[in-house]
N, C-alpha and C positions, 0 to 999 in steps of 0.2 A: 339312357346316359351311355355314352360311350368309354369304355378302357383300352389304352394300348397295352396289349399283352404281350409282343414281341416285336422286334427289329430283325426282318431279315439278312441273313450273314452272305456267305461265298457259296456257291454252286457246290456240289458234293458228289463227285461220280459223275458218270453221263446219263442217268435215266431221271433229271429234273429234280433230284433232292436238294436242299438248301439247307446250311446251319440257318440255327436263330439263336439270337440271344434274347434267353427269358426275361417277360417284364412283369412277370406275375408269382405271386405264390403259390398259386393252383395251376400249373399247366396240366396237370393229368385232368382238369377240367375244362379248361378253355383250350387249350391246343388238341384235343381227341379228335380222330377220325369223326369225320362227318360236320366236325364246326366249319360255319361258313362265318366269315371273317372280312369286316368292309378296310378300308387300306389307305396309307398315306401315305404315296400321292391314291386320289380316288380311281383314277385311270386303270390303274394295274388290277383293282379286284370288281367286285368281291371275289375272294379265293375261298375254297373248300376244301378242307384238309383231308386227303384220300390216306395219307399213312405217316406214322411217325415211328420213330426209332431212336436209342442212346447209341451213340458210337462214340468211343474214348472219349465220353466226358459230357459230350456235345448235343444236346437236341438235333435231328434232322428230321425235317418234313419233307412229303411231295404231295402237291397239289393238283388235282383234278383238272387236268387239262395242261400241265405243263410237263410233258414228256421229255425233252433234253436238255442236255446243260445251257445252251444259248438259253433256252427261254428260262431257265432256273436263274442263270447271270442277271437276265433282266430285270428280275425283281431284287436286287440286292439294293439294302438299305431302304426298303419297303417298311414302313410303319403294319403291324397285322391290331387289330382293333375290333374287340368285343362289343356286342350291344349287351348291357346289364340293368337291370330293375334299380333304380337309385337307393329304395330300401334296402337290398339285398346287403347282409352283412359277409366277411368271410368268415369260414370254417372257425378258423383258430381267432380265439378272444383277443389274442396279442399282435393281430395284424389289423390294418386299415388302409382302406381306399383312399387315394389323393384327396378327393371330393370330401371325405369325412375331415381330414384334416385342414384342410384350406380356410382358413377362418377361423381358427380357432384363436384365444385369447394364450398369451406365452406369458408364464409367469416362474418367477425363481421360488425353489422348495421353501424360502422364506416369504412368500408372497409377493416379492419388486416385481411389478408390471415390465415385462420386456417388450411386447411388442405384440404381431398377430403374423399367423401364417399365410402368407402370400403365395406360397410354391412350394411344393416336394420336389427334389432336385435327384435323379435317377441316376448315380454314378455306377462305373464296375463293380465296385468296389463296398459302397455303402450309399446309403439316401441320405440326403442333407434336408431340414426343415428350413426353407428361406424364410426367415423373420423379417417383418418390415416393421422399422423403429418408429415409436410417435413421431419424433423431430425431423423424419428422414433419417434416408439410411437402409442400410439393413443388416442382419448377421446370418450366417450362415451356422447352422446348429447339425453336428452329427445326428440321425435318428438312430440312435444305440442306446439300450437299457442303462447304462452307466451314466448317460446325460440327459438322456429322457425319460426319468423314470414311471411318469403316470402320463398318460392321456385319457380324462374324463371327458366322454361325448355327451353326456346330460349337464355337465358342468360348463359346455365350451371353451375346456381349457386346455393346454398343455402344461405341465409341470415340469421345470429343469432344473438339473443341478448341475451347471458349467463349471468347468474346470477354468482356473486362473487365466486371464487373458483371452478366453473367449468371446467375453461381451465386456467392449472394452467400455470404459464409463467416459460419462459427460466430462469433457477437461474442465481444469477449475476455472471457476470466473476470473477475468482480469482484474489488477489492482485499480480499482477507481478512486484511491485517496489521493492521487494528485502527484504523491513527493516521489513517486517512482522506485518506492522502495519496497520491496514484498514482503517486509518483515523481519530478515535474517540481515545480521552483521559479520 
């Protein structure tokens, strides 16, 4: 199974280093020197990590065969993809791979069915669970512990405690009494 672990950013310096936007909770494992990564677009790779370092809070990588700024800049916006065993679990029990979450049933803490996770959207500041509603449409649920207190992989469900307004209720049924009066005077 393939897992996107980073996106290449700008070239850094003149010796082929690039900044990377890390998309894994295990960069020391996935982005270590010697790692061979597939790419999207595929024609950019595969790329072998020659070296890595942190500079001003950003991870910089250098790849085998990428020796100058021009070659590094040509890789900008390329996704780095690691091949992983689908049965592999993250080291931290509070972390999950996207493929583990997609397809889980979503229920509120009181047991009300909300839908099913169709996608995990990775944004710069937090991840969102894209929950597909049974009647159509979707709701975006911030994937933070306060809102998603439980992921039960064995039970194939995610329990959420949504704040007011996050999950919109179905609109009230229209008045079918025929008198045009909604009951108020």
